[in-house]
Structure formats: C-alpha cells, structure tokens
C-alpha positions as CSV (number, residue, x, y, z in Angstrom):
1,M,133.9,49.6,109.5
2,S,130.3,48.8,108.6
3,S,131.4,48.1,105.0
4,L,133.7,45.3,106.3
5,F,130.8,43.5,108.0
6,R,128.7,43.8,104.8
7,N,131.2,41.3,103.4
8,P,129.8,37.9,104.5
9,N,133.2,36.2,104.4
10,F,134.8,38.8,106.7
11,A,131.8,38.6,109.0
12,R,132.1,34.8,109.2
13,L,135.8,34.9,109.7
14,F,135.6,37.6,112.4
15,A,132.7,35.9,114.2
16,G,134.7,32.6,114.1
17,R,137.7,34.4,115.6
18,V,135.6,35.9,118.4
19,V,134.0,32.6,119.3
20,T,137.4,30.9,119.2
21,N,138.9,33.5,121.5
22,V,136.0,33.2,123.9
23,G,136.5,29.5,124.1
24,D,140.3,29.8,124.5
25,S,139.9,32.3,127.4
26,L,137.3,30.3,129.2
27,Y,139.3,27.1,128.7
28,Y,142.6,28.6,130.0
29,V,141.1,30.0,133.1
30,A,139.3,26.8,133.9
31,A,142.2,24.5,133.1
32,M,144.8,26.4,135.2
33,W,142.3,26.6,138.1
34,L,141.5,22.9,137.8
35,V,145.2,21.9,137.9
36,Y,145.6,23.9,141.1
37,D,142.4,22.6,142.6
38,L,143.4,19.0,141.9
39,T,147.0,19.4,143.3
40,G,147.1,22.5,145.5
41,S,150.6,23.0,144.0
42,S,152.0,25.9,142.1
43,F,154.6,23.6,140.7
44,Y,151.9,21.8,138.7
45,T,150.3,25.1,137.5
46,G,153.8,26.2,136.4
47,L,154.3,22.9,134.6
48,A,150.8,23.3,133.0
49,G,151.6,26.8,131.9
50,F,155.0,25.7,130.4
51,L,153.3,22.9,128.5
52,V,150.6,25.3,127.1
53,L,153.2,27.9,126.0
54,T,155.8,25.4,124.5
55,P,153.8,24.7,121.3
56,S,153.7,28.4,120.5
57,A,157.5,28.2,120.0
58,L,156.7,25.9,117.1
59,Q,154.2,28.2,115.4
60,F,156.8,29.2,112.8
61,L,156.7,25.7,111.4
62,F,153.1,26.2,110.4
63,G,153.7,29.2,108.2
64,P,154.8,27.3,105.1
65,L,152.2,24.6,105.9
66,V,149.4,27.1,105.8
67,D,150.4,28.1,102.3
68,R,149.8,24.6,101.1
69,V,146.5,23.5,102.4
70,S,142.8,24.5,102.2
71,L,142.3,27.3,104.7
72,R,138.7,26.4,105.2
73,R,139.4,22.8,105.8
74,L,142.3,23.6,108.1
75,L,140.1,26.0,110.2
76,V,137.2,23.6,110.4
77,G,139.3,20.6,111.0
78,T,141.3,22.1,113.9
79,Q,138.1,23.3,115.6
80,L,136.4,19.9,115.4
81,V,139.5,18.0,116.6
82,Q,139.9,20.5,119.5
83,A,136.2,20.0,120.4
84,L,136.8,16.2,120.7
85,V,140.1,16.7,122.7
86,V,138.6,19.2,125.2
87,L,135.7,16.8,125.9
88,V,138.2,14.3,127.3
89,V,138.2,16.3,130.6
90,P,134.5,16.2,131.4
91,V,134.2,12.6,130.3
92,A,137.1,11.6,132.5
93,F,135.5,13.6,135.4
94,T,132.2,11.8,134.8
95,L,133.9,8.4,134.8
96,G,136.0,9.2,137.9
97,Y,139.3,9.1,136.0
98,L,140.1,12.8,136.1
99,N,143.5,13.6,137.5
100,V,146.3,16.2,136.9
101,W,148.0,13.9,134.3
102,V,144.9,14.0,132.1
103,L,145.0,17.7,132.1
104,L,148.7,17.9,131.5
105,G,148.1,15.7,128.4
106,V,145.1,17.6,127.1
107,M,146.4,21.2,127.6
108,P,149.6,21.0,125.4
109,L,147.7,19.0,122.8
110,L,145.0,21.7,122.5
111,S,147.7,24.4,122.4
112,L,149.5,22.5,119.5
113,L,146.2,22.1,117.6
114,N,145.5,25.8,118.0
115,Q,148.9,27.0,116.6
116,P,147.9,26.9,112.9
117,V,144.5,28.6,113.5
118,Y,145.7,32.3,113.9
119,P,148.2,32.1,111.0
120,A,145.4,30.6,108.8
121,Q,143.0,33.4,109.8
122,S,145.6,36.0,109.0
123,A,146.4,34.4,105.7
124,A,142.7,34.3,104.7
125,L,142.1,38.0,105.6
126,P,143.9,39.5,102.5
127,R,141.9,37.2,100.3
128,I,138.4,38.1,101.5
129,V,138.7,41.9,102.0
130,E,139.7,44.7,99.7
131,R,143.2,46.0,99.9
132,E,142.1,49.4,101.2
133,D,140.2,47.6,104.0
134,L,143.0,45.4,105.1
135,V,144.5,47.7,107.8
136,R,141.1,48.2,109.4
137,A,140.4,44.5,109.3
138,N,143.6,43.7,111.0
139,S,143.0,46.3,113.6
140,L,139.5,44.8,114.3
141,F,141.0,41.4,114.7
142,S,143.7,42.6,117.1
143,L,141.3,44.6,119.3
144,A,138.8,41.8,119.4
145,Y,141.5,39.4,120.5
146,Q,142.8,41.6,123.3
147,G,139.3,42.7,124.4
148,I,137.9,39.2,124.6
149,D,140.9,38.0,126.6
150,A,140.3,40.8,129.2
151,G,136.5,40.3,129.4
152,F,136.2,36.6,129.3
153,N,139.1,35.9,131.7
154,A,137.0,37.6,134.3
155,V,133.8,35.8,133.2
156,G,135.7,32.6,133.2
157,G,136.6,33.0,136.9
158,L,133.0,33.8,137.7
159,L,131.7,30.8,135.8
160,V,134.2,28.5,137.5
161,A,132.8,29.7,140.8
162,L,129.2,29.3,139.6
163,V,129.2,26.0,137.6
164,G,132.6,24.5,138.2
165,A,135.7,24.2,136.1
166,T,134.8,20.9,134.3
167,A,131.5,22.4,133.1
168,L,133.5,25.1,131.3
169,F,135.2,22.4,129.2
170,V,131.8,21.4,127.9
171,L,131.0,25.0,127.0
172,D,134.4,25.3,125.4
173,A,133.7,22.3,123.2
174,A,130.5,24.0,122.1
175,T,132.4,27.2,121.1
176,F,134.7,25.0,118.9
177,L,131.6,23.5,117.2
178,V,130.1,27.0,116.6
179,A,133.4,28.3,115.2
180,A,133.7,25.2,112.9
181,A,130.2,25.9,111.6
182,L,131.2,29.6,110.9
183,F,134.4,28.7,109.2
184,A,132.7,26.0,107.1
185,G,130.7,28.8,105.3
186,L,133.9,30.7,104.2
187,R,134.4,31.2,100.6
188,V,138.1,31.9,100.0
189,R,139.5,32.2,96.5
190,A,141.8,29.3,95.8
191,A,145.5,30.1,95.2
192,G,145.6,27.5,92.5
193,E,142.8,29.2,90.6
194,A,144.5,32.6,90.8
195,R,147.8,31.2,89.6
196,A,146.2,29.3,86.8
197,A,144.5,32.4,85.5
198,V,147.8,34.3,85.5
199,E,149.6,31.5,83.7
200,S,147.0,31.1,81.1
201,A,147.1,34.8,80.4
202,D,150.9,35.2,79.9
203,G,152.1,31.7,79.3
204,A,155.4,30.7,80.8
205,D,156.1,34.3,82.0
206,D,156.5,34.5,85.8
207,H,154.3,37.5,86.4
208,G,152.5,35.5,89.0
209,A,154.7,37.1,91.7
210,D,153.1,40.4,90.8
211,D,149.5,39.1,91.2
212,P,148.2,40.4,94.6
213,V,146.1,37.4,95.2
214,A,148.8,34.9,94.3
215,A,151.3,36.8,96.5
216,T,149.1,37.1,99.6
217,D,146.7,34.2,99.3
218,G,148.0,32.3,102.3
219,G,147.0,28.9,100.9
220,A,144.6,27.3,98.5
221,D,141.0,26.9,99.6
222,E,140.8,23.9,97.3
223,P,144.2,22.4,96.6
224,A,144.9,21.7,93.0
225,Q,144.9,18.0,92.0
226,R,146.9,16.3,89.3
227,A,145.3,15.8,85.9
228,D,145.3,12.1,86.3
229,G,143.4,12.3,89.6
230,G,146.3,10.8,91.6
231,D,147.8,12.2,94.7
232,E,151.5,11.5,93.8
233,T,153.6,9.9,91.1
234,A,154.8,6.3,91.4
235,D,158.1,7.3,92.8
236,G,156.8,9.9,95.2
237,T,158.2,12.8,93.2
238,D,155.3,15.2,94.1
239,D,155.7,14.6,97.8
240,D,159.5,15.0,97.6
241,A,159.1,18.3,95.8
242,E,156.5,19.5,98.2
243,R,158.7,18.6,101.2
244,S,161.8,20.3,99.6
245,S,159.8,23.4,99.0
246,Y,158.5,23.5,102.5
247,L,162.0,23.1,104.0
248,A,163.3,25.8,101.6
249,E,160.7,28.3,102.7
250,L,161.4,27.4,106.4
251,R,165.1,28.0,105.9
252,E,164.5,31.2,104.1
253,G,162.4,32.5,107.0
254,I,165.0,31.6,109.6
255,A,167.7,33.2,107.5
256,F,165.6,36.4,107.2
257,L,165.2,36.5,111.0
258,R,168.9,36.1,111.6
259,G,169.7,39.2,109.5
260,T,167.2,41.6,111.0
261,L,166.2,43.3,114.2
262,V,163.3,40.9,114.5
263,G,165.5,38.0,115.5
264,K,167.0,40.0,118.4
265,V,163.6,41.2,119.5
266,L,162.4,37.6,119.5
267,L,165.2,36.5,121.8
268,G,164.3,39.3,124.3
269,S,160.6,38.4,124.0
270,L,161.4,34.8,124.9
271,V,163.0,35.9,128.2
272,V,160.1,38.3,129.0
273,N,157.5,35.6,128.1
274,G,159.2,33.2,130.4
275,T,158.9,35.6,133.4
276,F,155.3,36.4,132.4
277,G,154.6,32.7,132.3
278,A,156.0,32.3,135.8
279,A,153.7,35.0,137.1
280,M,150.7,33.3,135.5
281,A,151.7,30.0,137.0
282,V,151.4,31.3,140.6
283,M,148.3,33.3,139.9
284,P,145.8,30.5,140.8
285,A,147.5,30.1,144.2
286,Y,147.5,33.9,144.7
287,G,143.8,34.1,143.6
288,D,143.0,31.3,146.1
289,L,144.5,33.4,148.9
290,L,142.6,36.5,147.9
291,G,139.2,34.7,147.7
292,G,139.1,31.8,145.3
293,E,137.9,31.5,141.7
294,V,136.4,35.0,141.4
295,A,139.6,36.6,142.6
296,Y,141.6,34.5,140.2
297,G,139.3,35.5,137.3
298,L,139.6,39.2,138.2
299,L,143.4,38.9,138.3
300,S,143.4,37.3,134.9
301,A,141.1,40.1,133.6
302,A,143.5,42.7,134.9
303,V,146.3,41.1,133.0
304,G,144.2,40.9,129.8
305,G,143.0,44.5,130.3
306,G,146.6,45.8,130.5
307,I,147.4,44.0,127.3
308,F,144.3,45.4,125.6
309,V,145.1,49.0,126.7
310,G,148.6,48.6,125.5
311,A,147.4,47.5,122.1
312,V,145.1,50.5,121.8
313,V,147.7,53.1,122.8
314,A,150.7,51.5,121.1
315,S,150.3,53.7,117.9
316,R,150.8,56.8,120.1
317,F,154.3,55.8,120.9
318,E,155.5,55.2,117.3
319,R,157.6,58.4,117.4
320,F,159.9,57.0,120.1
321,A,162.9,54.8,119.3
322,F,161.8,51.2,119.4
323,G,164.8,50.0,121.4
324,R,164.5,52.6,124.2
325,L,160.7,52.2,124.3
326,S,161.1,48.4,124.7
327,I,163.7,48.9,127.6
328,V,161.4,51.3,129.4
329,G,158.4,49.1,128.9
330,Y,160.1,46.0,130.2
331,L,161.5,47.9,133.2
332,L,158.1,49.3,134.1
333,G,156.6,45.8,133.7
334,A,159.3,44.4,136.1
335,A,158.5,47.1,138.6
C-alpha cells in the first residue's frame, strides 16, 4: 500500500476524496437536522432526503460526459461551485432569510453538482496508478468512503450539538476549497495525447482500442483543440458530432443494462434505496426523541458503520449465489 502513496498523483486524488467525503458527511447530517429543526416535521425531512437522492438517479448521464472533459478541471470546478452554493445557507442565516425553502433549494443542487465527482475520480484512477496497483487503489477508495461516512456522521452530530448546524456549512465550504486545491495539483495524462501517439505510430490503423491508456483514460486532462484554434466549425459540425457521439454512448450503455443481470439488480436496488431513504427521513425526529443532535449523529454513525462492515466482509460471501445472497440480505435488513 505504501507504494501507492509514494505516487504523488494518487496521494492527491486519495486525499481529495477523503476531504470531499468528510465534507459530504458533515453537510448531510447538518442539513437534515437543520430541516427538522426549522420545521419539526418528518414530512420535510423526507422531502429533503428525496430531493438529495433524486440527482443520483441521473448519474448515468455523466458517464459519457466525463470521457470528454478535463478531469482536473471538472474536479476543481465542481468543488469551487459547491463551496459557493453551500455558503448560501450561513449567509441566509446571517441576513435573517434562512428558511426550509432555502435548504430545499440548496440540497438537491449540491447533490447534482456532486454527481460527476465520483465517476471522474474513478476514471482518473487507472490513469495515475500502475495496472497491478489498480485493485488495491480501488479497495482503498471504497474503504475510505465507507469508513469516513461512519466516523464523520457521528462527528457531525456532535458538532451540530457543539457549534450549531449552520456553522457546519461554513466548515463544509472549507473542505470543498481544500479538495479543489488538492485536485488542482493532479497531473493526469491527456487522452488526446495518448491517442495521438498511437495514431502517429500506426497511421490510420485502429489499434487505439488496444492501448490501455486510451481505453481506460476516462477523459482528457487537456481536451484537444482544433488546428485553427477555433472551438467549432461555422456550421456547428463539431458540436453536432460530439452530441451524437454522447447520445450514442448513452444508448449503448442503456442497451447493455437491458440485456444483463445488472439491469434487474438496479430495479431491485431502487426499491431498497427508497425504503432506506424513508428510514433516513424519520431519523432526525427519532434522534430528537432519544436525546437530540448527538443521538441523531450516533444513529447516522450506526448506519454508516453497518455499510462499512458490509463492504469489508463482502468478499467472504463470494462463494454464495448472488441472487440468494441478495434475498437473504434484504430480508435481514427488513427485519
């Protein structure tokens, strides 16, 4: 593992992911509690949870997009914009304009802005680590994600009790700025450079598909420009071709899901996630009955801890049939 962290690009990407996850955990705990604190209603916390989760259903739209933009610019840009958006809450509080509708506007917008971040990080990973280190790198990313959720959900509840929910939004804005600074130092090989090298080596031959970097680059770090310095032709041909290519990749991905087990699993996951979201919606009210912000944070930590343990031990259950294992797991969760 230490060899991975000797890679400065991986260290920056991993640190940026950790900081991003910390901010997300603190923000979610603070936002859900603040909605309940302002309204005293589980209906509004449920609505807030629904609005936060809805953009995740659109994440598949960002897959082809990530393949076409500068990963570094995308990561930095999303962090900076999220920092500005999250500051709307403490500013509104200071000016006396904070209400539940401000939160219900900010929360889904932040969630939408966050959707391309994890696909972009995943796309960058194969381009900054050696092939033999990729599995370990992915495992570190997954464990960091789940572990931080568990730990900082509890910390978030404690901080809400100590400094107030609105103060956590300021802290969250700071985490976005730190993550942006980390991502700004990334050096990711441009897909355009890799393809150009292949094409210059073998002419019109289409061996580019066999090039590991071209096949897994996940998007150009510095998008290629036209030779004449323009952004498009006079009749918009470049934009039309780009749009057609994006839609073609999107249709290809949807067609793939329809013909595999993954599509069926996704449908089941939608139902399970809906019930999980309902449980999360009433958690602030339940935490309030048990003792307030700290109890709410501990409940959130318990949920995150369960997810973390599940991720750690999942590999031990690979010998069981996936369908039966899923059914048993869902039934145990319902119990």
